[in-house]
VMD Tcl script that builds the backbone (N, CA, C; Angstrom):
set m [mol new atoms 261]
animate dup $m
set s [atomselect $m all]
$s set {name element resname resid chain x y z} {
  {N N MET 1 A 115.647 99.931 104.064}
  {CA C MET 1 A 114.944 100.164 102.734}
  {C C MET 1 A 113.809 101.160 103.197}
  {N N ALA 2 A 113.721 102.255 102.551}
  {CA C ALA 2 A 112.224 102.796 102.989}
  {C C ALA 2 A 111.003 102.236 102.335}
  {N N GLN 3 A 109.994 102.559 103.394}
  {CA C GLN 3 A 108.522 102.395 103.288}
  {C C GLN 3 A 107.962 102.938 101.784}
  {N N ALA 4 A 107.079 101.989 101.031}
  {CA C ALA 4 A 106.801 102.691 100.081}
  {C C ALA 4 A 105.486 103.928 100.487}
  {N N THR 5 A 105.284 104.760 99.892}
  {CA C THR 5 A 104.597 105.865 100.423}
  {C C THR 5 A 103.060 104.863 99.586}
  {N N GLU 6 A 101.681 105.447 99.916}
  {CA C GLU 6 A 100.664 105.042 99.512}
  {C C GLU 6 A 100.140 104.960 98.235}
  {N N GLY 7 A 101.131 106.573 97.635}
  {CA C GLY 7 A 100.836 106.524 96.163}
  {C C GLY 7 A 102.005 105.493 95.578}
  {N N GLU 8 A 102.582 105.265 96.143}
  {CA C GLU 8 A 103.666 104.542 95.377}
  {C C GLU 8 A 103.092 103.187 95.512}
  {N N ARG 9 A 102.519 102.734 97.063}
  {CA C ARG 9 A 102.119 101.232 96.464}
  {C C ARG 9 A 100.922 101.273 95.728}
  {N N ALA 10 A 100.062 102.406 95.839}
  {CA C ALA 10 A 98.876 101.914 94.632}
  {C C ALA 10 A 99.496 102.428 93.113}
  {N N GLU 11 A 100.560 102.953 92.649}
  {CA C GLU 11 A 100.807 102.394 91.553}
  {C C GLU 11 A 101.641 101.303 90.784}
  {N N ALA 12 A 101.945 101.011 92.168}
  {CA C ALA 12 A 102.378 99.662 91.732}
  {C C ALA 12 A 100.973 98.135 91.909}
  {N N VAL 13 A 100.431 98.543 92.473}
  {CA C VAL 13 A 99.157 97.642 92.326}
  {C C VAL 13 A 98.280 97.931 90.947}
  {N N ARG 14 A 98.155 99.381 90.145}
  {CA C ARG 14 A 97.747 99.711 89.036}
  {C C ARG 14 A 98.754 99.048 87.868}
  {N N GLN 15 A 99.941 99.133 88.131}
  {CA C GLN 15 A 100.535 98.119 86.837}
  {C C GLN 15 A 100.630 96.568 87.079}
  {N N LYS 16 A 100.172 96.359 88.152}
  {CA C LYS 16 A 99.762 95.215 88.700}
  {C C LYS 16 A 98.675 94.226 87.894}
  {N N TYR 17 A 97.489 95.169 87.512}
  {CA C TYR 17 A 96.756 94.896 87.326}
  {C C TYR 17 A 95.856 95.462 86.153}
  {N N LEU 18 A 96.732 96.670 85.475}
  {CA C LEU 18 A 96.581 97.108 84.233}
  {C C LEU 18 A 95.969 95.917 83.428}
  {N N PRO 19 A 96.340 94.621 82.645}
  {CA C PRO 19 A 95.780 93.822 81.555}
  {C C PRO 19 A 94.397 93.719 82.002}
  {N N LEU 20 A 93.765 93.823 83.672}
  {CA C LEU 20 A 92.475 93.558 83.909}
  {C C LEU 20 A 91.875 94.820 83.483}
  {N N PHE 21 A 92.280 95.938 83.624}
  {CA C PHE 21 A 91.654 97.102 83.257}
  {C C PHE 21 A 91.807 97.283 82.337}
  {N N GLU 22 A 92.583 96.751 81.280}
  {CA C GLU 22 A 92.511 97.017 80.068}
  {C C GLU 22 A 91.270 96.233 79.280}
  {N N ARG 23 A 90.982 95.210 79.756}
  {CA C ARG 23 A 90.049 94.580 79.390}
  {C C ARG 23 A 88.722 94.826 79.552}
  {N N GLN 24 A 88.290 96.227 80.463}
  {CA C GLN 24 A 87.062 96.559 80.446}
  {C C GLN 24 A 86.378 97.355 79.080}
  {N N PRO 25 A 85.458 97.184 78.709}
  {CA C PRO 25 A 84.846 97.455 77.107}
  {C C PRO 25 A 84.965 99.156 77.793}
  {N N GLY 26 A 85.451 99.378 76.389}
  {CA C GLY 26 A 85.507 101.335 76.535}
  {C C GLY 26 A 86.701 101.717 77.139}
  {N N TYR 27 A 87.701 100.514 77.912}
  {CA C TYR 27 A 88.791 101.280 78.396}
  {C C TYR 27 A 89.424 102.673 77.950}
  {N N LEU 28 A 90.128 103.216 78.554}
  {CA C LEU 28 A 90.469 104.271 77.926}
  {C C LEU 28 A 91.714 104.918 79.238}
  {N N ALA 29 A 91.805 104.898 80.144}
  {CA C ALA 29 A 92.848 104.972 80.655}
  {C C ALA 29 A 92.856 104.828 82.144}
  {N N ALA 30 A 94.548 104.029 83.232}
  {CA C ALA 30 A 94.006 103.806 84.570}
  {C C ALA 30 A 95.277 105.079 85.245}
  {N N TRP 31 A 94.749 105.396 86.322}
  {CA C TRP 31 A 95.810 106.006 86.649}
  {C C TRP 31 A 95.136 105.999 88.618}
  {N N VAL 32 A 96.470 106.817 89.382}
  {CA C VAL 32 A 95.877 106.617 90.573}
  {C C VAL 32 A 95.884 108.187 90.178}
  {N N GLY 33 A 94.880 108.157 92.092}
  {CA C GLY 33 A 93.861 110.363 92.103}
  {C C GLY 33 A 93.146 109.533 93.600}
  {N N PHE 34 A 92.776 110.546 93.969}
  {CA C PHE 34 A 92.146 110.758 94.862}
  {C C PHE 34 A 91.126 110.419 94.830}
  {N N ILE 35 A 89.914 109.519 95.999}
  {CA C ILE 35 A 88.533 109.801 95.716}
  {C C ILE 35 A 87.695 110.894 96.169}
  {N N ARG 36 A 86.772 111.185 95.468}
  {CA C ARG 36 A 85.941 112.311 95.418}
  {C C ARG 36 A 84.765 112.146 95.944}
  {N N ASN 37 A 84.172 113.125 97.134}
  {CA C ASN 37 A 83.019 112.915 97.804}
  {C C ASN 37 A 81.916 113.422 97.085}
  {N N ALA 38 A 80.685 112.922 97.197}
  {CA C ALA 38 A 79.493 113.514 96.155}
  {C C ALA 38 A 79.225 114.185 95.733}
  {N N ASP 39 A 79.641 115.285 96.869}
  {CA C ASP 39 A 80.012 116.939 96.378}
  {C C ASP 39 A 81.090 117.392 95.324}
  {N N GLU 40 A 81.824 115.999 94.973}
  {CA C GLU 40 A 83.116 116.327 94.234}
  {C C GLU 40 A 84.269 116.864 94.152}
  {N N SER 41 A 84.394 116.723 95.884}
  {CA C SER 41 A 85.547 117.513 96.836}
  {C C SER 41 A 86.170 116.468 96.702}
  {N N LEU 42 A 87.928 116.656 96.707}
  {CA C LEU 42 A 88.582 116.121 97.124}
  {C C LEU 42 A 89.151 115.353 98.257}
  {N N THR 43 A 88.860 113.972 98.996}
  {CA C THR 43 A 89.625 114.042 99.997}
  {C C THR 43 A 90.966 112.776 100.001}
  {N N ASP 44 A 91.369 112.847 100.953}
  {CA C ASP 44 A 92.912 112.174 100.940}
  {C C ASP 44 A 92.525 111.128 100.918}
  {N N GLN 45 A 92.405 110.155 100.750}
  {CA C GLN 45 A 92.484 108.511 100.195}
  {C C GLN 45 A 92.865 108.508 98.992}
  {N N ILE 46 A 93.570 107.875 98.832}
  {CA C ILE 46 A 94.396 107.345 97.507}
  {C C ILE 46 A 93.393 106.223 96.958}
  {N N ALA 47 A 93.358 106.070 95.466}
  {CA C ALA 47 A 92.681 105.191 94.541}
  {C C ALA 47 A 93.280 104.775 93.109}
  {N N ILE 48 A 92.862 103.951 93.073}
  {CA C ILE 48 A 92.973 103.638 91.087}
  {C C ILE 48 A 92.160 103.899 90.709}
  {N N LYS 49 A 92.000 104.946 89.624}
  {CA C LYS 49 A 90.905 104.961 88.825}
  {C C LYS 49 A 90.814 104.857 87.363}
  {N N VAL 50 A 89.784 103.686 86.878}
  {CA C VAL 50 A 89.701 103.303 86.094}
  {C C VAL 50 A 88.987 104.158 84.649}
  {N N GLY 51 A 89.604 104.795 84.029}
  {CA C GLY 51 A 88.130 105.405 83.214}
  {C C GLY 51 A 87.821 104.685 81.885}
  {N N VAL 52 A 86.876 105.269 81.819}
  {CA C VAL 52 A 86.006 104.350 80.495}
  {C C VAL 52 A 85.197 105.010 79.744}
  {N N GLU 53 A 84.708 104.930 78.264}
  {CA C GLU 53 A 83.651 105.450 77.635}
  {C C GLU 53 A 82.607 105.477 78.331}
  {N N GLU 54 A 81.532 104.220 78.604}
  {CA C GLU 54 A 81.061 104.050 79.696}
  {C C GLU 54 A 80.913 103.432 80.986}
  {N N VAL 55 A 80.603 103.319 81.876}
  {CA C VAL 55 A 80.626 102.380 83.484}
  {C C VAL 55 A 79.520 101.538 82.989}
  {N N ILE 56 A 79.727 100.049 83.157}
  {CA C ILE 56 A 78.675 99.008 82.505}
  {C C ILE 56 A 78.863 98.284 84.319}
  {N N ASP 57 A 77.766 97.421 84.424}
  {CA C ASP 57 A 77.680 96.583 85.121}
  {C C ASP 57 A 78.764 95.925 85.621}
  {N N GLN 58 A 79.386 95.427 86.399}
  {CA C GLN 58 A 80.711 94.454 86.362}
  {C C GLN 58 A 79.997 93.493 86.660}
  {N N SER 59 A 78.339 92.781 87.113}
  {CA C SER 59 A 78.023 91.620 86.572}
  {C C SER 59 A 77.791 91.317 85.701}
  {N N THR 60 A 78.145 91.663 84.681}
  {CA C THR 60 A 77.457 91.471 83.463}
  {C C THR 60 A 78.675 91.085 82.380}
  {N N LEU 61 A 79.717 91.128 82.752}
  {CA C LEU 61 A 81.176 90.882 82.453}
  {C C LEU 61 A 81.739 89.337 83.145}
  {N N PRO 62 A 82.437 88.873 82.083}
  {CA C PRO 62 A 82.583 87.545 82.780}
  {C C PRO 62 A 83.397 87.901 83.949}
  {N N GLU 63 A 83.822 86.739 84.763}
  {CA C GLU 63 A 84.015 86.476 86.206}
  {C C GLU 63 A 85.373 87.434 86.061}
  {N N ALA 64 A 86.067 86.607 85.380}
  {CA C ALA 64 A 87.580 86.854 85.443}
  {C C ALA 64 A 88.043 88.527 84.802}
  {N N ASP 65 A 86.944 89.153 84.243}
  {CA C ASP 65 A 87.403 90.148 83.603}
  {C C ASP 65 A 86.667 91.388 84.635}
  {N N ARG 66 A 86.078 90.967 85.596}
  {CA C ARG 66 A 85.395 92.410 86.628}
  {C C ARG 66 A 86.245 92.529 87.716}
  {N N ILE 67 A 86.170 94.052 87.869}
  {CA C ILE 67 A 86.920 94.710 88.577}
  {C C ILE 67 A 86.022 95.144 90.133}
  {N N PRO 68 A 86.930 94.316 91.197}
  {CA C PRO 68 A 86.545 94.317 92.349}
  {C C PRO 68 A 86.451 95.993 92.888}
  {N N ASP 69 A 86.097 96.797 93.639}
  {CA C ASP 69 A 86.028 97.584 94.325}
  {C C ASP 69 A 87.490 98.407 95.088}
  {N N CYS 70 A 88.399 97.037 95.266}
  {CA C CYS 70 A 89.351 96.948 96.131}
  {C C CYS 70 A 90.224 95.788 95.686}
  {N N LEU 71 A 91.367 96.382 95.382}
  {CA C LEU 71 A 92.306 95.685 95.000}
  {C C LEU 71 A 93.976 96.129 95.762}
  {N N ASP 72 A 94.326 94.347 96.781}
  {CA C ASP 72 A 95.617 94.717 97.214}
  {C C ASP 72 A 95.270 95.803 98.450}
  {N N GLY 73 A 94.122 95.969 98.844}
  {CA C GLY 73 A 93.745 96.837 99.770}
  {C C GLY 73 A 94.110 98.321 99.016}
  {N N ILE 74 A 93.575 98.348 97.506}
  {CA C ILE 74 A 93.632 100.178 97.125}
  {C C ILE 74 A 92.136 99.716 96.707}
  {N N PRO 75 A 91.265 101.017 96.806}
  {CA C PRO 75 A 89.815 101.477 96.302}
  {C C PRO 75 A 90.322 101.323 94.798}
  {N N VAL 76 A 89.012 100.590 93.914}
  {CA C VAL 76 A 89.341 101.495 92.781}
  {C C VAL 76 A 87.690 102.034 92.373}
  {N N GLU 77 A 88.244 103.142 91.456}
  {CA C GLU 77 A 86.693 103.451 91.073}
  {C C GLU 77 A 86.881 103.402 89.236}
  {N N ILE 78 A 85.791 103.037 88.818}
  {CA C ILE 78 A 85.749 102.805 87.296}
  {C C ILE 78 A 85.185 104.302 87.280}
  {N N ILE 79 A 85.131 105.277 86.066}
  {CA C ILE 79 A 84.450 106.408 85.820}
  {C C ILE 79 A 84.591 106.678 84.270}
  {N N GLU 80 A 83.337 107.270 84.122}
  {CA C GLU 80 A 83.289 107.633 82.886}
  {C C GLU 80 A 83.681 109.204 82.361}
  {N N LEU 81 A 83.995 108.690 81.310}
  {CA C LEU 81 A 85.585 109.862 80.682}
  {C C LEU 81 A 84.814 110.230 79.398}
  {N N VAL 82 A 84.520 111.530 79.548}
  {CA C VAL 82 A 83.816 112.524 78.168}
  {C C VAL 82 A 85.095 113.602 77.940}
  {N N GLN 83 A 85.317 112.933 76.544}
  {CA C GLN 83 A 86.746 113.834 75.930}
  {C C GLN 83 A 87.859 113.694 76.945}
  {N N GLY 84 A 88.032 112.702 77.132}
  {CA C GLY 84 A 89.432 112.176 78.205}
  {C C GLY 84 A 89.218 113.128 80.080}
  {N N TYR 85 A 87.762 113.370 79.522}
  {CA C TYR 85 A 87.886 114.087 81.343}
  {C C TYR 85 A 86.531 113.329 82.210}
  {N N PRO 86 A 86.233 113.469 83.187}
  {CA C PRO 86 A 85.037 112.767 84.339}
  {C C PRO 86 A 84.015 113.666 83.699}
  {N N ALA 87 A 83.367 112.338 83.689}
  {CA C ALA 87 A 81.923 113.209 83.175}
  {C C ALA 87 A 81.081 113.573 84.229}
}
mol reanalyze $m
mol bondsrecalc $m
mol representation Tube
mol addrep $m
């Protein structure tokens, strides 16, 4: 059996944690994509992106609803979406 690619592994993690992502206030979508640098250029590192109407401090949520920076070895980014696109 072939080893899963990083993208396939990230997609499996996204599906596993989808119920957690959907509990975020203002949740819109979750997908697998590349991490962006501060200058908005793309890196080659895969991450799970969680799009919300407004990013809130995770410490204000119940512990069971908090999304860590990394799940099963895959980085997670919570980003604000405006009309379906990153703000």
